[in-house]
N, C-alpha and C positions, 0 to 999 in steps of 0.2 A: 482354230485349225491347228492339228499337230501334224508335224512331219517326223516320221522315224526313218532314219537312215540305217538300213541293216548292214552289219559287217561280218555276219556268220558267226557271232559268239553264241556259245552254249547258253540255252535257256533264255535267249534274246526275246523280249517282248515289251509291250506297253501295258501299263496297269494304272487304272483310274479308280480312285476310292472316294465313294461318298461318305463323309463323316457325320453330317449333320443337315437336317431339312426341316421345314416348318409342318408339324403334323397337320395344321389346319389348311396348308396349301403346299403339300409335298411335291417334290421334283417327280415328274412323270413323263410318260411319252418319250423315254430316251431313245435316240436313234443315233446310230454311228455312221450313216451314210454321209457322203460328202454332200455339202450344202446344196449343190447344184443338182444333185441326182433326185429323180422323182421320189415321192415318199413311199410309194408302193412297189418299188423296184426291189426285187429279191437278190438278184445276182448282178454284180459289177460287170459292166460291159468288157473290161479287160480280161476277167476271168472267163467269160463267154468266148471271147475272141481266142484265148489261149487254148481252150478245149476243143475248138472247131477243128475237124479233121481226124479226130480220134473216133474209132468205131465202137469201142466198148468202154464203159466206165464202171469200174469195179469199186464198190463202196466199203472196203475193208475198215478204214480208218474213220470213215464218217459214221459207221455203225458201231465203232468201239468194240469190235468183235472180240479182239484179244482179251477184253476185261472179263470176259465169261460171266456176264451178269445174269442174275435170274430174271429172264424177260417176262414182263407183264404188259399185256395189251393196254389195260387201263392206266398204266404208268408211263406209256410210251411218250416220246416227244412229239409234239405237234407244230406247225408253222407258228402257232401263237405262244409257244414256250419261250420263256425268258432267254434261254440258253440252248443253243444246238450242240454243245460240247460236254454235257453231262454223261454219266454212265449209260445213259438211254441213247446217246448218239443222235444224229440228226433225224429229223422227220422223214417218213416214208414219202410224204407228199413233196418236200424238197428234193428228194433224190430222183423221183420220177419226173417232176417238173422240170429239173435240170437236164435230164436225158432227153425229154421231149423237145426242149428248147434247141438243143444243139444237133437233135437227130441222131443220137447214139443210142446203143443198146445197153440197157442197165444190168448190172451183175450184182446180186444181193446174196448175203450170207446169213443163213438162219442161225441165231444164237444156239450154241450146242445144248443149254439147258432151257430152251424155249419149249413150251408145252404145245399141244396140238391146236389148242384154241388161238395162242399167239400166231403160230405159223399160218392158220386158216385166215385169220382175219388180215394179216400181211399180204397173203397172196391175193386176197380178194380186193384190198385197196389197190394194189399194183395193177390187177387186171382191169379195174374199173377206171384208172387215171392214166395208164400208160398209153401211149400211141399204138392202136392196134397193128400198125405195120412193124413195130419194134419187136425184136427177139429179146426175150427176157431169160438171163442166166441165173440159177440159183445153186447154191452149194451149202453144205452144213459145217458151221464153224469155220475156223481157219487153221490149216496145218495141224489137224488133230493127230498127226504123227510126231509133232515137234515138241518134246518135252520142256521147252522153254516156256511154252504156254499152259496155263492153268487147265484149259479144256482137255488138252491132250494127256496131262498128267491124270485128270479125272477119269478119262476113258481107259487109260491103261489100268488104274486101280479098280474100276468097276469090271473090266474084263477079266483080270486076275481073280477078283472076288467071286466072279461067276464061273470061275474054272475054265475059261476060254483059251484058246491057243496052246493046250498042254503045258501051261505054266510059263510059256515063253512070253515076256512082257510085250515084246514088239508085235507079236501075233495076236496076243490077247487084245491090244489096244486097236489093231486094225480091224478085228472082228467086231469089237463093239462099236466102233464107228460105223461099220456096215450095217450093224443091227439098227442103229439109230438113223442112219441115212435114209433106208427104205420107207419108213412111215412118213417122214418129211417130205420126200419127193412124190409120195402118193398123194399127199394133200394138194401139192402144186399142180399134179397132173389132172386132178379132179377139177380144180378151179379153172384151169386153163383148157378144159376138155373141148372148147369149141375153137381153140387155137392151138392144136397139138403141134404144128410146125413152128411156133413161135415161143416154144419153151425149150431150154437147154438145161437138163438136170445134170449136175457135175459131181463125180467122184473124184475127190482130191488125194494125191499121194506124194512120196517123196522121190524126187527125181533120181536121187543117188542110191535108191533101194528099189529096184523094179520089182522084187519079190513081194513088196508091200502091195503093189497094184494088183498083182495076181491073187493074193489073199482076199483083198477087199472085193474085186470083181467076182472071184470064184466062190465067195460065200454065199450059200442058200441062192436066192434069187436077185442078188444085188445088181448083177447086170441087166436085169429086166427093169430096174428101178431108175436107171440113169441113161443118159444120152452121150455122155463124154466122160473121158479120163483126162485129169489135168494134172500136171506137175509144175514145179518151180525151176526151170533150167537156168540157174543163176551162174554167172562167170565168178568164180570164187578162187581167191589166192590167200593163203594164210601169211598175214603181214606181221603178225605177233612175234616178237623175238628176233626179227630179221635185221633189225639195225641198219636199214637201207636208208639212203637220203636222195637218191636219184630216181625219179620216176621212170626212166628207162629201165630200171631193173624189173619194174612191175610190167611194162608193156612188152618187153622181150619174151615174157613168159605167157603173154596172152594167147598166142596161137595154139600152144599144146594145152591150155586150159580149156580153151573153147572147144578143141578136139575132144577132151575128156567129157565135157558137158554134153555134146551132141552123141556121144557113144551112149551114155545113159539114156538120153532122150529117144534114141532109136530103139532101144530095148523096151522102153515104156510104151512107145509107139506100137511095137509089134505086139505087145500084150494087148492093148486096146483093140487092135485089129483082130485079134483072136476071139474076142467077145463082141466084135461086130460094132465097136465104139469109135468116135472121133477121138484124136489126141490133141489137147490144146494146152496153153501155159497159163495157169492163174496169175503167175508172178513171173517176172524175168528181168534181165539187165545186169548190171554189176553187183557184186556183193563183196565190196572191199572195206574191211573195218580195221582201224588201227587207232590206238590212243593218242598217236602223235597226230593231232589235229593239223598242224602245219603242213605235215607231209601229205596228209590226205587232201587238203586244199590243192597242194601242187599237183597231185595225180589227177583229181576230178576236174581240174580246170586246164589240164594239158590238152593241146589239140590231138594228141593220140588217143585220148578217151573217145573223141569223136570218130576216129578212124576205127577204134575197136567196136563202137556200136554199129557203124555201117557194115563192118564184115560180119557181126554177129546177126543182124537183122537180115542181110541178104542171105546168109546161111540157112537161117530159120525159114525164110520164104522159099528157098529152093529145096530143102530137104524135108521140111515138115508141112509147110503150106497151109497152115490153119492159124487160129487166133494165138496172139502172144500179147499178154497184158503186161505192160511195164510198170514196175513199181519203184518210185511212186511220181506223182506229179510235180510237187513242190515240197522241199524240205531243206533245212541248212545242213552244212557239213559239220559233222561233230564226231565224237569219240565212239559212237555207237552206229556209225555209218553214214553214208552220203547217199541217201535214197532218192532224192529228188531230181528230175530231169532238169529242174532249175533250182537255185537256191532260195529264191524269194519272188513274190509276185511282182510282175512288172520288169523282172530282170531281162535285159536286151538278149536276144536269142544268140546274137554274136558272142556273147560272154558266157554262154551256157553249151559247152560242146556236145554233151549228150542230146539236149533238145534240139540243137542245130541238125545233128545227124538224124534224129527222128523225123524232123520236119522235111528234111531232104528225101528220106526214104518215103514218107507218106506221099509227097508230090510225085515221086517217081512211080509209086504203086497205088494209085488212088483206088 
């Protein structure tokens, strides 16, 4: 038995290496479950308990969507694969089974480079395996407007090469995304033809650039291909170069920052309404990034972070009233962000102010 005590360090992990084995009787049937757990148990009970209460599970990182890999159905992960963290991501079966197990609606992301055969096979497997009462969300890629990601840069370059958007890179990118979005959503609609009310096809856009949403939904028949517009209304404050050491400096600016976030959200919601679409959030929460990790820990662990989340969630419920997917479930605090509602599996809720606020919100608004 090994016990790892996380302290939130960068790249903190456990690593076991097999350097030698007997070819005639090799080490096999390696299993990392705790010894008292059933040999066929797929998900740890603590993980299941943690997820209970959440309505939607978006599998962005499980699918390794931001890797922009060339998806091939014959090379996909299966439950029998030796690893679920390769570039192929987790198996579709595991994602669907987890959703079924906790009674949540799954949200899948089709790889930007996926061909029609991959998308159709993925949709068919989900249709066959998911609880028929569940609503399935699907989108194409992740933040295909965000040039930090390879898929977005690919869409921009493809759009410019095709002469889209009058030479404007942002418009060319948005139109190219819309061009690829419709065929992918058409496949899902066909597969779910017998459950039309149980499929939400999502067009995603940049919350701080509402015009991008208008370009996407207004291109050709894109509005007919989707059911909802989604953005990421993150609470963002630029911490770089500020040289602050007191978390109060951050929290004093939160109300005005949230006002700005919701100002953009309202504009996107109005555009969605013009096209007769729902407005939802594919990601949300705080977006505070600083290379001063010690300061980041003080901010993230401050009780005022919980108060910020309570105010943010209540305002979303009051003013938007539709789905908000928080990013992310579990992740350490580091120089590239502090995305997790908790820092590590098993962390007491009382030590995770974001998670504590979310739990209270869910309890108040089941």
